[in-house]
C-alpha positions, 0 to 999 in steps of 0.5 A, a space after each residue: 282703423 285704416 286696415 279695416 277701412 281698406 279691407 272694406 273698400 277692397 271688398 266693396 270694389 270686388 263686389 261691384 266688379 262681380 255684378 258688372 255685365 260680361 262683354 260678350 265681345 271680349 270675354 273668355 270662355 271661362 268668364 262667360 261660364 261664370 254667367 248664370 245660364 251659360 254653361 261650357 257648351 254655350 260659352 264655347 259656342 259664343 267664342 266660336 261664333 265671335 271668331 267666325 263672324 266678328 264682334 256682336 253688335 248687340 246682345 240680341 245677336 246671341 240668338 244667332 248662336 247655336 243653343 240660344 233663342 229669344 227667350 234665353 237671350 232675354 233671361 241673360 240680357 241683364 248680365 251681358 253687354 257688348 261694350 262701349 263701341 256697339 249699340 245697347 241691346 233693345 228692350 223687348 
């Protein structure tokens, strides 16, 4: 019974982490690629923009990255975050 419960608990925790928003200020290229709607080129552009310009202040700042517009940012908003230190993205 303990093994079954432990397996269930581990599976639940793994599932919850899979649903967590990806922090665009700390995510690797491969972590960004795991987000539906972000392929290798966009993930690379995010990382390069972050390296050149510093951390994003909000998810809305993604529209400054090549390949992203307001519509694509809006579609990705629920899957992305900028972490605890920056303000959350404004809902439009």
